[in-house]
N, CA, C and O atoms as a MOPAC input file, in Angstrom:
PM7 MOZYME 1SCF
protein

 N      0.81000 1     1.79900 1   -13.12300 1
 C      1.03300 1     0.59000 1   -12.36900 1
 C      0.35500 1     0.72700 1   -11.00400 1
 O      0.23700 1     1.82300 1   -10.45600 1
 N     -0.07600 1    -0.39200 1   -10.48300 1
 C     -0.73700 1    -0.42400 1    -9.18700 1
 C      0.21900 1    -1.04100 1    -8.16500 1
 O      0.82300 1    -2.08600 1    -8.40600 1
 N      0.33800 1    -0.36900 1    -7.02500 1
 C      1.17400 1    -0.85100 1    -5.92900 1
 C      0.31500 1    -1.12500 1    -4.70600 1
 O     -0.63800 1    -0.39800 1    -4.42300 1
 N      0.66300 1    -2.18500 1    -3.98500 1
 C      0.00100 1    -2.51500 1    -2.73100 1
 C      0.96300 1    -2.13400 1    -1.61100 1
 O      2.11200 1    -2.57400 1    -1.58500 1
 N      0.47500 1    -1.31100 1    -0.68800 1
 C      1.30400 1    -0.80900 1     0.40000 1
 C      0.84200 1    -1.44200 1     1.70900 1
 O     -0.33400 1    -1.35900 1     2.06400 1
 N      1.76800 1    -2.07000 1     2.41900 1
 C      1.51100 1    -2.61700 1     3.74400 1
 C      2.05000 1    -1.60700 1     4.74800 1
 O      3.20600 1    -1.19200 1     4.65900 1
 N      1.21000 1    -1.21000 1     5.70500 1
 C      1.64400 1    -0.16200 1     6.62500 1
 C      0.98800 1    -0.30300 1     7.99700 1
 O     -0.00900 1    -1.00500 1     8.16900 1
 N      1.59000 1     0.39400 1     8.97200 1
 C      1.03100 1     0.56500 1    10.29800 1
 C      0.57200 1     2.01500 1    10.36900 1
 O      1.21800 1     2.88600 1     9.78800 1
 N     -0.50200 1     2.29100 1    11.05100 1
 C     -1.04000 1     3.65500 1    11.09200 1
 C     -0.22500 1     4.60900 1    11.95700 1
 O     -0.29600 1     5.82100 1    11.75600 1
 N      0.54300 1     4.09900 1    12.91000 1
 C      1.30000 1     4.97700 1    13.78400 1
 C      2.79200 1     4.69100 1    13.63500 1
 O      3.25200 1     3.58500 1    13.92100 1
 N      3.52800 1     5.67200 1    13.19600 1
 C      4.95400 1     5.50900 1    12.95800 1
 C      5.74600 1     5.33600 1    14.26100 1
 O      6.88400 1     4.86600 1    14.22700 1
 N      5.17000 1     5.70300 1    15.38900 1
 C      5.87200 1     5.65700 1    16.66700 1
 C      5.65500 1     4.35400 1    17.43600 1
 O      6.21700 1     4.18000 1    18.51700 1
 N      4.85900 1     3.44900 1    16.90400 1
 C      4.61900 1     2.17000 1    17.57100 1
 C      5.37800 1     1.05700 1    16.86500 1
 O      5.67700 1     1.13900 1    15.67400 1
 N      5.67800 1     0.02900 1    17.62200 1
 C      6.34400 1    -1.13600 1    17.06500 1
 C      5.35900 1    -1.86300 1    16.15100 1
 O      4.21400 1    -2.08400 1    16.54600 1
 N      5.77800 1    -2.24200 1    14.93000 1
 C      4.87400 1    -2.95000 1    14.02000 1
 C      4.41400 1    -4.29100 1    14.58500 1
 O      5.21400 1    -5.08200 1    15.08500 1
 N      3.12400 1    -4.52300 1    14.49200 1
 C      2.51500 1    -5.78400 1    14.91300 1
 C      1.72500 1    -6.30400 1    13.72400 1
 O      0.89700 1    -5.58700 1    13.16100 1
 N      1.97600 1    -7.53300 1    13.34600 1
 C      1.36000 1    -8.09900 1    12.14800 1
 C     -0.15800 1    -7.95200 1    12.12600 1
 O     -0.74400 1    -7.67100 1    11.08000 1
 N     -0.78800 1    -8.14000 1    13.27100 1
 C     -2.25200 1    -8.05700 1    13.33300 1
 C     -2.76700 1    -6.64600 1    13.07200 1
 O     -3.94200 1    -6.47600 1    12.74500 1
 N     -1.93100 1    -5.64700 1    13.20600 1
 C     -2.33700 1    -4.25900 1    12.97100 1
 C     -1.94900 1    -3.74900 1    11.58600 1
 O     -2.20700 1    -2.59100 1    11.25700 1
 N     -1.34000 1    -4.59200 1    10.78600 1
 C     -0.92800 1    -4.17800 1     9.44900 1
 C     -2.14500 1    -3.94900 1     8.57300 1
 O     -3.05900 1    -4.77200 1     8.52700 1
 N     -2.14500 1    -2.82700 1     7.88100 1
 C     -3.22500 1    -2.48700 1     6.95500 1
 C     -2.63400 1    -2.38200 1     5.56100 1
 O     -1.41600 1    -2.31400 1     5.39100 1
 N     -3.51300 1    -2.36900 1     4.56300 1
 C     -3.05000 1    -2.25900 1     3.18100 1
 C     -3.84600 1    -1.19300 1     2.44700 1
 O     -4.98600 1    -0.87800 1     2.79200 1
 N     -3.20400 1    -0.65200 1     1.42500 1
 C     -3.90000 1     0.23800 1     0.50800 1
 C     -3.27100 1     0.08200 1    -0.86200 1
 O     -2.13500 1    -0.37400 1    -0.99600 1
 N     -4.01800 1     0.46500 1    -1.86500 1
 C     -3.57700 1     0.34500 1    -3.24300 1
 C     -3.42100 1     1.73500 1    -3.83300 1
 O     -4.29000 1     2.59100 1    -3.66700 1
 N     -2.30200 1     1.95700 1    -4.52600 1
 C     -2.01100 1     3.26800 1    -5.10200 1
 C     -1.52700 1     3.09100 1    -6.53300 1
 O     -0.75100 1     2.18600 1    -6.84100 1
 N     -2.00400 1     3.97500 1    -7.39500 1
 C     -1.51700 1     3.98600 1    -8.77200 1
 C     -0.35400 1     4.97000 1    -8.84400 1
 O     -0.48500 1     6.13300 1    -8.46100 1
 N      0.79400 1     4.48700 1    -9.34500 1
 C      1.98900 1     5.32100 1    -9.45300 1
 C      2.91800 1     4.70300 1   -10.49200 1
 O      2.73600 1     3.55600 1   -10.90100 1
 N      3.91200 1     5.47500 1   -10.90900 1
 C      4.85200 1     4.97600 1   -11.92200 1
 C      6.05200 1     4.26800 1   -11.30600 1
 O      6.76800 1     3.55200 1   -12.00600 1
 N      6.28900 1     4.45800 1    -9.98900 1
 C      7.42200 1     3.80300 1    -9.33100 1
 C      7.17400 1     3.72600 1    -7.82700 1
 O      6.28500 1     4.38600 1    -7.29000 1
 N      7.98500 1     2.90200 1    -7.16500 1
 C      7.89700 1     2.80000 1    -5.71200 1
 C      8.27200 1     4.13300 1    -5.06800 1
 O      7.70400 1     4.51500 1    -4.04500 1
 N      9.20800 1     4.82100 1    -5.65800 1
 C      9.61400 1     6.13600 1    -5.15100 1
 C      8.43900 1     7.12400 1    -5.16800 1
 O      8.26100 1     7.90100 1    -4.23000 1
 N      7.64400 1     7.08600 1    -6.24100 1
 C      6.47600 1     7.96300 1    -6.33400 1
 C      5.43800 1     7.60800 1    -5.26400 1
 O      4.79200 1     8.49700 1    -4.70900 1
 N      5.27700 1     6.33000 1    -4.97700 1
 C      4.35300 1     5.89700 1    -3.92100 1
 C      4.78400 1     6.49700 1    -2.58800 1
 O      3.96300 1     7.05800 1    -1.86100 1
 N      6.06700 1     6.37900 1    -2.26800 1
 C      6.58200 1     6.93700 1    -1.01100 1
 C      6.40000 1     8.44900 1    -0.96800 1
 O      6.08600 1     9.01000 1     0.08200 1
 N      6.59500 1     9.10600 1    -2.10400 1
 C      6.42000 1    10.55300 1    -2.17000 1
 C      4.95800 1    10.93600 1    -1.90600 1
 O      4.68300 1    11.91000 1    -1.20500 1
 N      4.03000 1    10.16500 1    -2.47000 1
 C      2.60500 1    10.45500 1    -2.28600 1
 C      2.16300 1    10.25000 1    -0.83900 1
 O      1.22700 1    10.90500 1    -0.38100 1
 N      2.82600 1     9.34900 1    -0.11900 1
 C      2.42800 1     9.02900 1     1.25100 1
 C      3.25000 1     9.76100 1     2.31300 1
 O      3.04500 1     9.53800 1     3.50600 1
 N      4.15900 1    10.61400 1     1.90900 1
 C      5.06800 1    11.23800 1     2.87800 1
 C      4.35400 1    12.11600 1     3.90400 1
 O      4.88000 1    12.30500 1     5.00000 1
 N      3.18800 1    12.65300 1     3.59300 1
 C      2.45800 1    13.51200 1     4.52500 1
 C      1.59800 1    12.73100 1     5.51400 1
 O      1.02700 1    13.31200 1     6.43700 1
 N      1.50800 1    11.44500 1     5.32700 1
 C      0.70100 1    10.62100 1     6.23300 1
 C      1.61100 1     9.99900 1     7.28800 1
 O      2.75400 1     9.65300 1     6.98800 1
 N      1.12200 1     9.85300 1     8.51100 1
 C      1.96800 1     9.31300 1     9.59500 1
 C      2.03500 1     7.78400 1     9.58000 1
 O      1.83200 1     7.14200 1    10.61100 1
 N      2.31400 1     7.21300 1     8.43100 1
 C      2.34300 1     5.76200 1     8.28400 1
 C      3.75400 1     5.22000 1     8.45900 1
 O      4.73600 1     5.85600 1     8.07500 1
 N      3.83100 1     4.03700 1     9.04300 1
 C      5.06700 1     3.27800 1     9.08900 1
 C      4.95000 1     2.25300 1     7.96200 1
 O      4.33400 1     1.20300 1     8.13900 1
 N      5.53600 1     2.55300 1     6.81500 1
 C      5.42500 1     1.68100 1     5.64800 1
 C      6.33500 1     0.47600 1     5.84100 1
 O      7.54300 1     0.61300 1     6.03500 1
 N      5.73200 1    -0.70600 1     5.78400 1
 C      6.48500 1    -1.94200 1     5.95400 1
 C      7.00100 1    -2.47000 1     4.62600 1
 O      8.15200 1    -2.89300 1     4.51800 1
 N      6.13600 1    -2.44200 1     3.61300 1
 C      6.50400 1    -3.05900 1     2.34000 1
 C      5.62600 1    -2.49400 1     1.23900 1
 O      4.44600 1    -2.21900 1     1.45400 1
 N      6.21100 1    -2.32200 1     0.05300 1
 C      5.46600 1    -1.87500 1    -1.12500 1
 C      5.67500 1    -2.91600 1    -2.21000 1
 O      6.80700 1    -3.26100 1    -2.55100 1
 N      4.56800 1    -3.41100 1    -2.74700 1
 C      4.62300 1    -4.48800 1    -3.73700 1
 C      3.94900 1    -4.05200 1    -5.03400 1
 O      2.82700 1    -3.54600 1    -5.01900 1
 N      4.63400 1    -4.25000 1    -6.14800 1
 C      4.05900 1    -3.97800 1    -7.46100 1
 C      3.10400 1    -5.11400 1    -7.81400 1
 O      3.46800 1    -6.28800 1    -7.73500 1
 N      1.88200 1    -4.75900 1    -8.20200 1
 C      0.89700 1    -5.76600 1    -8.60500 1
 C      0.79500 1    -5.78500 1   -10.12100 1
 O      0.58300 1    -4.74900 1   -10.75200 1
 N      0.94600 1    -6.95900 1   -10.69700 1
 C      0.78500 1    -7.09800 1   -12.14500 1
 C      0.39900 1    -8.53200 1   -12.47500 1
 O      0.61500 1    -9.44500 1   -11.67900 1
 N     -0.16200 1    -8.71400 1   -13.63700 1
 C     -0.54300 1   -10.04100 1   -14.09200 1
 C     -1.58400 1   -10.70700 1   -13.22100 1
 O     -2.56300 1   -10.08200 1   -12.81300 1
 N     -1.36400 1   -11.99200 1   -12.93600 1
 C     -2.31800 1   -12.77400 1   -12.14200 1
 C     -2.47700 1   -12.23400 1   -10.73000 1
 O     -3.56300 1   -12.29500 1   -10.15400 1
 N     -1.39900 1   -11.70900 1   -10.17800 1
 C     -1.46500 1   -11.16200 1    -8.81800 1
 C     -2.41700 1    -9.96400 1    -8.77500 1
 O     -3.20700 1    -9.83600 1    -7.84000 1
 N     -2.34800 1    -9.09200 1    -9.77400 1
 C     -3.24700 1    -7.94000 1    -9.84400 1
 C     -4.69500 1    -8.39700 1   -10.02100 1
 O     -5.59400 1    -7.87100 1    -9.36500 1
 N     -4.92100 1    -9.35700 1   -10.88700 1
 C     -6.27500 1    -9.88000 1   -11.10800 1
 C     -6.85300 1   -10.46100 1    -9.81200 1
 O     -8.02900 1   -10.26300 1    -9.50500 1
 N     -6.02200 1   -11.17300 1    -9.06200 1
 C     -6.45800 1   -11.75100 1    -7.78800 1
 C     -6.86900 1   -10.64900 1    -6.80700 1
 O     -7.92100 1   -10.73800 1    -6.17400 1
 N     -6.04300 1    -9.62200 1    -6.68500 1
 C     -6.33900 1    -8.51900 1    -5.77000 1
 C     -7.60000 1    -7.76500 1    -6.20400 1
 O     -8.38900 1    -7.35000 1    -5.35500 1
 N     -7.79900 1    -7.58300 1    -7.51100 1
 C     -8.96900 1    -6.87000 1    -8.01200 1
 C    -10.25800 1    -7.62300 1    -7.70800 1
 O    -11.31900 1    -7.00500 1    -7.61500 1
 N    -10.19200 1    -8.92900 1    -7.55500 1
 C    -11.37200 1    -9.73000 1    -7.23800 1
 C    -11.76600 1    -9.61200 1    -5.76300 1
 O    -12.86900 1   -10.00900 1    -5.38700 1
 N    -10.88200 1    -9.07500 1    -4.93400 1
 C    -11.14800 1    -8.93000 1    -3.50700 1
 C    -12.15300 1    -7.79500 1    -3.25700 1
 O    -12.10300 1    -6.76700 1    -3.93300 1
 N    -13.05100 1    -7.97500 1    -2.30500 1
 C    -14.00400 1    -6.89400 1    -1.98700 1
 C    -13.32100 1    -5.67400 1    -1.35200 1
 O    -13.90500 1    -4.59100 1    -1.32200 1
 N    -12.09200 1    -5.83800 1    -0.84700 1
 C    -11.36300 1    -4.74700 1    -0.21300 1
 C    -10.51600 1    -3.94500 1    -1.20500 1
 O     -9.84600 1    -2.99000 1    -0.81200 1
 N    -10.54100 1    -4.32100 1    -2.46900 1
 C     -9.71300 1    -3.64000 1    -3.47100 1
 C    -10.32200 1    -2.28300 1    -3.82200 1
 O    -11.43700 1    -2.19900 1    -4.33800 1
 N     -9.56500 1    -1.22600 1    -3.53100 1
 C     -9.96500 1     0.13400 1    -3.88500 1
 C     -8.68600 1     0.95000 1    -4.03900 1
 O     -7.89600 1     1.05700 1    -3.10100 1
 N     -8.48600 1     1.51900 1    -5.21200 1
 C     -7.28300 1     2.29600 1    -5.46800 1
 C     -7.47000 1     3.68700 1    -4.87700 1
 O     -8.44700 1     4.37500 1    -5.17200 1
 N     -6.50800 1     4.09500 1    -4.03000 1
 C     -6.53200 1     5.42300 1    -3.40200 1
 C     -6.25000 1     6.51100 1    -4.43500 1
 O     -5.41000 1     6.33400 1    -5.31700 1
 N     -6.93500 1     7.60600 1    -4.32400 1
 C     -6.69600 1     8.78200 1    -5.16800 1
 C     -5.90700 1     9.79400 1    -4.35500 1
 O     -6.46000 1    10.47400 1    -3.49100 1
 N     -4.62100 1     9.89300 1    -4.63200 1
 C     -3.76400 1    10.80100 1    -3.87100 1
 C     -3.16300 1    11.81500 1    -4.82600 1
 O     -2.40200 1    12.68600 1    -4.40300 1

């Protein structure tokens, strides 16, 4: 399954919408996504499972790239 992660790069700063970044990760659960990202200093805002039409839409984006962690 593919998950889209919304995050801020610095865990010590207040989240600002304009600074929110995204990445895509392949994992079997949201818990596994969090485990894979635990070594990074990210402030994770939201993790969304992508499937069906939503996944197809994201795959059509030029910014779509699944992280290898």
